[in-house]
MOPAC internal coordinates of N, CA, C and O (Angstrom, degrees):
PM7 1SCF
backbone

  N    0.0000 0     0.00 0     0.00 0    0    0    0
  C    1.4373 1     0.00 0     0.00 0    1    0    0
  C    1.5402 1   111.53 1     0.00 0    2    1    0
  O    1.2310 1   120.24 1   138.19 1    3    2    1
  N    1.3233 1   117.15 1   -41.81 1    3    2    1
  C    1.4635 1   119.70 1  -178.98 1    5    3    2
  C    1.5212 1   112.73 1   -62.38 1    6    5    3
  O    1.2310 1   119.07 1   138.68 1    7    6    5
  N    1.3290 1   119.39 1   -41.32 1    7    6    5
  C    1.4671 1   117.73 1   177.49 1    9    7    6
  C    1.5297 1   112.33 1   -60.42 1   10    9    7
  O    1.2310 1   120.21 1   141.89 1   11   10    9
  N    1.3199 1   117.21 1   -38.11 1   11   10    9
  C    1.4666 1   120.40 1   178.60 1   13   11   10
  C    1.5215 1   110.60 1   -66.29 1   14   13   11
  O    1.2310 1   120.32 1   138.28 1   15   14   13
  N    1.3335 1   116.99 1   -41.72 1   15   14   13
  C    1.4642 1   120.34 1   177.54 1   17   15   14
  C    1.5232 1   110.69 1   -63.75 1   18   17   15
  O    1.2310 1   120.46 1   137.47 1   19   18   17
  N    1.3178 1   116.72 1   -42.53 1   19   18   17
  C    1.4647 1   120.56 1   178.98 1   21   19   18
  C    1.5271 1   110.69 1   -61.71 1   22   21   19
  O    1.2310 1   120.55 1   139.69 1   23   22   21
  N    1.3178 1   116.55 1   -40.31 1   23   22   21
  C    1.4622 1   119.95 1   178.57 1   25   23   22
  C    1.5311 1   110.79 1   -64.39 1   26   25   23
  O    1.2310 1   120.44 1   135.98 1   27   26   25
  N    1.3378 1   116.76 1   -44.02 1   27   26   25
  C    1.4604 1   120.37 1   178.11 1   29   27   26
  C    1.5264 1   111.16 1   -60.61 1   30   29   27
  O    1.2310 1   120.56 1   136.25 1   31   30   29
  N    1.3198 1   116.54 1   -43.75 1   31   30   29
  C    1.4596 1   121.00 1   179.31 1   33   31   30
  C    1.5296 1   109.85 1   -63.38 1   34   33   31
  O    1.2310 1   120.69 1   135.32 1   35   34   33
  N    1.3256 1   116.29 1   -44.68 1   35   34   33
  C    1.4617 1   120.53 1   178.82 1   37   35   34
  C    1.5182 1   112.76 1   -60.16 1   38   37   35
  O    1.2310 1   120.74 1   146.97 1   39   38   37
  N    1.3335 1   116.19 1   -33.03 1   39   38   37
  C    1.4634 1   121.35 1   179.53 1   41   39   38
  C    1.5241 1   112.79 1   -86.86 1   42   41   39
  O    1.2310 1   120.58 1   173.44 1   43   42   41
  N    1.3489 1   116.50 1    -6.56 1   43   42   41
  C    1.4647 1   119.80 1  -177.13 1   45   43   42
  C    1.5127 1   112.92 1    73.55 1   46   45   43
  O    1.2310 1   120.27 1  -157.10 1   47   46   45
  N    1.3367 1   117.09 1    22.90 1   47   46   45
  C    1.4630 1   122.64 1  -178.99 1   49   47   46
  C    1.5226 1   109.00 1   -94.63 1   50   49   47
  O    1.2310 1   120.63 1   -76.04 1   51   50   49
  N    1.3341 1   116.40 1   103.96 1   51   50   49
  C    1.4571 1   120.91 1  -177.76 1   53   51   50
  C    1.5224 1   111.90 1  -111.87 1   54   53   51
  O    1.2310 1   120.32 1  -163.32 1   55   54   53
  N    1.3213 1   117.00 1    16.68 1   55   54   53
  C    1.4594 1   120.57 1  -179.81 1   57   55   54
  C    1.5255 1   110.01 1   -62.00 1   58   57   55
  O    1.2310 1   121.39 1   -38.89 1   59   58   57
  N    1.3178 1   114.94 1   141.11 1   59   58   57
  C    1.4533 1   120.03 1   179.06 1   61   59   58
  C    1.5132 1   109.49 1  -150.30 1   62   61   59
  O    1.2310 1   120.91 1   -31.51 1   63   62   61
  N    1.3053 1   115.87 1   148.49 1   63   62   61
  C    1.4554 1   119.46 1   174.13 1   65   63   62
  C    1.5313 1   110.10 1  -102.52 1   66   65   63
  O    1.2310 1   120.51 1  -171.62 1   67   66   65
  N    1.3150 1   116.63 1     8.38 1   67   66   65
  C    1.4588 1   121.26 1  -177.47 1   69   67   66
  C    1.5283 1   110.64 1  -103.14 1   70   69   67
  O    1.2310 1   120.13 1   122.52 1   71   70   69
  N    1.3010 1   117.36 1   -57.48 1   71   70   69
  C    1.4592 1   120.71 1   179.60 1   73   71   70
  C    1.5168 1   109.20 1  -159.98 1   74   73   71
  O    1.2310 1   121.60 1   -19.71 1   75   74   73
  N    1.3128 1   114.55 1   160.29 1   75   74   73
  C    1.4565 1   119.79 1   175.39 1   77   75   74
  C    1.5200 1   107.73 1  -125.45 1   78   77   75
  O    1.2310 1   120.41 1     4.36 1   79   78   77
  N    1.3066 1   116.82 1  -175.64 1   79   78   77
  C    1.4583 1   120.03 1  -176.40 1   81   79   78
  C    1.5296 1   111.73 1   -63.91 1   82   81   79
  O    1.2310 1   120.16 1   147.54 1   83   82   81
  N    1.3352 1   117.29 1   -32.46 1   83   82   81
  C    1.4626 1   119.94 1   178.01 1   85   83   82
  C    1.5295 1   111.31 1   -65.16 1   86   85   83
  O    1.2310 1   120.36 1   140.05 1   87   86   85
  N    1.3084 1   116.92 1   -39.95 1   87   86   85
  C    1.4672 1   121.26 1   178.00 1   89   87   86
  C    1.5223 1   109.80 1   -65.35 1   90   89   87
  O    1.2310 1   120.66 1   137.04 1   91   90   89
  N    1.3204 1   116.33 1   -42.96 1   91   90   89
  C    1.4658 1   120.03 1   178.36 1   93   91   90
  C    1.5237 1   111.67 1   -66.02 1   94   93   91
  O    1.2310 1   120.34 1   145.47 1   95   94   93
  N    1.3192 1   116.96 1   -34.53 1   95   94   93
  C    1.4631 1   121.17 1   176.82 1   97   95   94
  C    1.5280 1   109.99 1   -62.21 1   98   97   95
  O    1.2310 1   120.49 1   132.69 1   99   98   97
  N    1.3179 1   116.66 1   -47.31 1   99   98   97
  C    1.4649 1   120.58 1   179.59 1  101   99   98
  C    1.5264 1   110.85 1   -64.16 1  102  101   99
  O    1.2310 1   120.46 1   138.79 1  103  102  101
  N    1.3237 1   116.73 1   -41.21 1  103  102  101
  C    1.4636 1   120.32 1   178.57 1  105  103  102
  C    1.5150 1   112.12 1   -62.62 1  106  105  103
  O    1.2310 1   120.50 1   137.86 1  107  106  105
  N    1.3201 1   116.64 1   -42.14 1  107  106  105
  C    1.4621 1   120.56 1   179.22 1  109  107  106
  C    1.5248 1   110.72 1   -65.54 1  110  109  107
  O    1.2310 1   120.41 1   140.43 1  111  110  109
  N    1.3268 1   116.82 1   -39.57 1  111  110  109
  C    1.4688 1   120.00 1   175.14 1  113  111  110
  C    1.5274 1   110.57 1   -57.11 1  114  113  111
  O    1.2310 1   120.65 1   136.12 1  115  114  113
  N    1.3296 1   116.37 1   -43.88 1  115  114  113
  C    1.4672 1   120.80 1   179.61 1  117  115  114
  C    1.5233 1   112.01 1   -65.53 1  118  117  115
  O    1.2310 1   120.12 1   139.60 1  119  118  117
  N    1.3097 1   117.39 1   -40.40 1  119  118  117
  C    1.4674 1   121.06 1   178.91 1  121  119  118
  C    1.5266 1   110.42 1   -63.56 1  122  121  119
  O    1.2310 1   120.82 1   134.68 1  123  122  121
  N    1.3256 1   116.04 1   -45.32 1  123  122  121
  C    1.4690 1   120.03 1  -179.98 1  125  123  122
  C    1.5226 1   110.12 1   -63.71 1  126  125  123
  O    1.2310 1   120.08 1   134.88 1  127  126  125
  N    1.3296 1   117.44 1   -45.12 1  127  126  125
  C    1.4619 1   120.96 1   179.88 1  129  127  126
  C    1.5241 1   110.73 1   -61.15 1  130  129  127
  O    1.2310 1   120.18 1   133.46 1  131  130  129
  N    1.3262 1   117.27 1   -46.54 1  131  130  129
  C    1.4637 1   120.81 1   179.81 1  133  131  130
  C    1.5234 1   111.18 1   -63.32 1  134  133  131
  O    1.2310 1   120.34 1   140.82 1  135  134  133
  N    1.3223 1   116.96 1   -39.18 1  135  134  133
  C    1.4666 1   120.68 1   178.50 1  137  135  134
  C    1.5215 1   110.54 1   -62.42 1  138  137  135
  O    1.2310 1   120.92 1   134.84 1  139  138  137
  N    1.3124 1   115.84 1   -45.16 1  139  138  137
  C    1.4687 1   119.83 1   179.84 1  141  139  138
  C    1.5233 1   111.44 1   -65.39 1  142  141  139
  O    1.2310 1   120.22 1   141.52 1  143  142  141
  N    1.3398 1   117.19 1   -38.48 1  143  142  141
  C    1.4649 1   120.77 1   177.83 1  145  143  142
  C    1.5265 1   111.79 1   -64.33 1  146  145  143
  O    1.2310 1   120.36 1   152.91 1  147  146  145
  N    1.3234 1   116.92 1   -27.09 1  147  146  145
  C    1.4605 1   121.48 1   179.60 1  149  147  146
  C    1.5324 1   111.92 1   -91.18 1  150  149  147
  O    1.2310 1   120.54 1  -176.19 1  151  150  149
  N    1.3197 1   116.57 1     3.81 1  151  150  149
  C    1.4498 1   120.63 1   176.81 1  153  151  150
  C    1.5116 1   115.45 1    91.34 1  154  153  151
  O    1.2310 1   120.56 1  -171.14 1  155  154  153
  N    1.3204 1   116.54 1     8.86 1  155  154  153
  C    1.4607 1   120.93 1   176.01 1  157  155  154
  C    1.5176 1   108.05 1  -102.97 1  158  157  155
  O    1.2310 1   120.35 1   -40.37 1  159  158  157
  N    1.2904 1   116.94 1   139.63 1  159  158  157
  C    1.4561 1   119.75 1   178.74 1  161  159  158
  C    1.5223 1   111.42 1   -74.59 1  162  161  159
  O    1.2310 1   120.96 1   -23.23 1  163  162  161
  N    1.3008 1   115.77 1   156.77 1  163  162  161
  C    1.4515 1   120.93 1   175.93 1  165  163  162
  C    1.5108 1   112.19 1   -96.02 1  166  165  163
  O    1.2310 1   120.47 1  -163.44 1  167  166  165
  N    1.3261 1   116.70 1    16.56 1  167  166  165
  C    1.4656 1   121.29 1  -174.34 1  169  167  166
  C    1.5247 1   113.43 1   -60.23 1  170  169  167
  O    1.2310 1   120.30 1   142.60 1  171  170  169
  N    1.3015 1   117.03 1   -37.40 1  171  170  169
  C    1.4571 1   120.20 1  -177.75 1  173  171  170
  C    1.5278 1   111.68 1   -65.22 1  174  173  171
  O    1.2310 1   120.81 1   144.67 1  175  174  173
  N    1.3277 1   116.06 1   -35.33 1  175  174  173
  C    1.4640 1   120.42 1  -177.66 1  177  175  174
  C    1.5272 1   113.20 1   -91.80 1  178  177  175
  O    1.2310 1   119.95 1   171.26 1  179  178  177
  N    1.3194 1   117.70 1    -8.74 1  179  178  177
  C    1.4672 1   121.04 1  -176.50 1  181  179  178
  C    1.5300 1   113.48 1   -57.35 1  182  181  179
  O    1.2310 1   118.63 1   136.05 1  183  182  181
  N    1.3320 1   120.22 1   -43.95 1  183  182  181
  C    1.4742 1   118.70 1   178.89 1  185  183  182
  C    1.5389 1   112.54 1   -63.57 1  186  185  183
  O    1.2310 1   120.15 1   141.65 1  187  186  185
  N    1.3184 1   117.31 1   -38.35 1  187  186  185
  C    1.4649 1   120.29 1   177.38 1  189  187  186
  C    1.5169 1   110.42 1   -65.60 1  190  189  187
  O    1.2310 1   120.27 1   137.61 1  191  190  189
  N    1.3365 1   117.09 1   -42.39 1  191  190  189
  C    1.4538 1   120.87 1   178.14 1  193  191  190
  C    1.5242 1   110.64 1   -60.91 1  194  193  191
  O    1.2310 1   120.01 1   136.37 1  195  194  193
  N    1.3264 1   117.58 1   -43.63 1  195  194  193
  C    1.4615 1   121.02 1   179.16 1  197  195  194
  C    1.5275 1   111.20 1   -61.36 1  198  197  195
  O    1.2310 1   120.38 1   138.43 1  199  198  197
  N    1.3187 1   116.87 1   -41.57 1  199  198  197
  C    1.4625 1   121.15 1   179.27 1  201  199  198
  C    1.5254 1   110.53 1   -64.83 1  202  201  199
  O    1.2310 1   120.23 1   133.35 1  203  202  201
  N    1.3257 1   117.17 1   -46.65 1  203  202  201
  C    1.4643 1   120.88 1   179.03 1  205  203  202
  C    1.5208 1   110.35 1   -62.52 1  206  205  203
  O    1.2310 1   120.22 1   135.58 1  207  206  205
  N    1.3343 1   117.19 1   -44.42 1  207  206  205
  C    1.4620 1   120.54 1   179.38 1  209  207  206
  C    1.5243 1   111.28 1   -58.43 1  210  209  207
  O    1.2310 1   120.13 1   137.64 1  211  210  209
  N    1.3360 1   117.37 1   -42.36 1  211  210  209
  C    1.4760 1   120.63 1   178.40 1  213  211  210
  C    1.5261 1   111.02 1   -64.59 1  214  213  211
  O    1.2310 1   120.43 1   135.62 1  215  214  213
  N    1.3190 1   116.78 1   -44.38 1  215  214  213
  C    1.4705 1   120.20 1  -178.80 1  217  215  214
  C    1.5268 1   110.70 1   -62.63 1  218  217  215
  O    1.2310 1   120.20 1   136.13 1  219  218  217
  N    1.3322 1   117.21 1   -43.87 1  219  218  217
  C    1.4671 1   120.52 1   179.38 1  221  219  218
  C    1.5260 1   110.26 1   -65.12 1  222  221  219
  O    1.2310 1   120.09 1   135.53 1  223  222  221
  N    1.3313 1   117.44 1   -44.47 1  223  222  221
  C    1.4651 1   121.22 1   179.71 1  225  223  222
  C    1.5266 1   111.52 1   -60.27 1  226  225  223
  O    1.2310 1   120.70 1   145.86 1  227  226  225
  N    1.3280 1   116.27 1   -34.14 1  227  226  225
  C    1.4652 1   121.02 1   179.61 1  229  227  226
  C    1.5253 1   112.71 1   -83.82 1  230  229  227
  O    1.2310 1   120.50 1   178.17 1  231  230  229
  N    1.3341 1   116.65 1    -1.83 1  231  230  229
  C    1.4632 1   120.68 1   179.42 1  233  231  230
  C    1.5164 1   113.69 1    73.87 1  234  233  231
  O    1.2310 1   120.20 1  -156.50 1  235  234  233
  N    1.3114 1   117.23 1    23.50 1  235  234  233
  C    1.4633 1   121.20 1  -178.50 1  237  235  234
  C    1.5291 1   109.80 1   -93.06 1  238  237  235
  O    1.2310 1   120.02 1   -37.35 1  239  238  237
  N    1.3341 1   117.57 1   142.65 1  239  238  237
  C    1.4559 1   120.93 1  -168.69 1  241  239  238
  C    1.5254 1   116.48 1   -85.33 1  242  241  239
  O    1.2310 1   119.42 1   169.02 1  243  242  241
  N    1.3117 1   118.71 1   -10.98 1  243  242  241
  C    1.4563 1   117.74 1  -172.57 1  245  243  242
  C    1.5289 1   111.34 1  -152.58 1  246  245  243
  O    1.2310 1   121.59 1    -6.45 1  247  246  245
  N    1.3166 1   114.56 1   173.55 1  247  246  245
  C    1.4599 1   121.72 1   175.77 1  249  247  246
  C    1.5210 1   112.36 1  -101.70 1  250  249  247
  O    1.2310 1   120.22 1   167.71 1  251  250  249
  N    1.3069 1   117.18 1   -12.29 1  251  250  249
  C    1.4553 1   120.73 1  -167.74 1  253  251  250
  C    1.5261 1   112.93 1   -57.50 1  254  253  251
  O    1.2310 1   119.99 1   138.63 1  255  254  253
  N    1.3342 1   117.63 1   -41.37 1  255  254  253
  C    1.4571 1   118.99 1   179.87 1  257  255  254
  C    1.5182 1   111.29 1   -67.81 1  258  257  255
  O    1.2310 1   120.25 1   139.50 1  259  258  257
  N    1.3215 1   117.13 1   -40.50 1  259  258  257
  C    1.4574 1   121.30 1  -179.31 1  261  259  258
  C    1.5197 1   110.98 1   -65.49 1  262  261  259
  O    1.2310 1   119.94 1   138.52 1  263  262  261
  N    1.3079 1   117.73 1   -41.48 1  263  262  261
  C    1.4503 1   122.03 1   179.66 1  265  263  262
  C    1.5278 1   110.02 1   -69.68 1  266  265  263
  O    1.2310 1   120.55 1   142.37 1  267  266  265
  N    1.3082 1   116.55 1   -37.63 1  267  266  265
  C    1.4628 1   121.32 1  -179.78 1  269  267  266
  C    1.5144 1   112.73 1   -64.39 1  270  269  267
  O    1.2310 1   120.36 1   152.17 1  271  270  269
  N    1.3286 1   116.92 1   -27.83 1  271  270  269
  C    1.4691 1   121.29 1  -179.74 1  273  271  270
  C    1.5163 1   112.34 1   -86.18 1  274  273  271
  O    1.2310 1   120.36 1   164.16 1  275  274  273
  N    1.3208 1   116.91 1   -15.84 1  275  274  273
  C    1.4778 1   120.36 1  -176.29 1  277  275  274
  C    1.4992 1   112.00 1   -70.23 1  278  277  275
  O    1.2310 1   120.10 1   180.00 1  279  278  277

């Protein structure tokens, strides 16, 4: 499975029938909101949320390039 994923990443093919960055953005928003409602801060996830928000705003399909440069 990893070789196939590596090939897809190398080709810039991020197509999925499961979820995309927009779905993950919404899910992360829900996790942060639920955490805050339960009295836990969302501070740990805030940098990831900011990165996802920037990628979605820029119309970019994935995080892999951004994480690879970090």
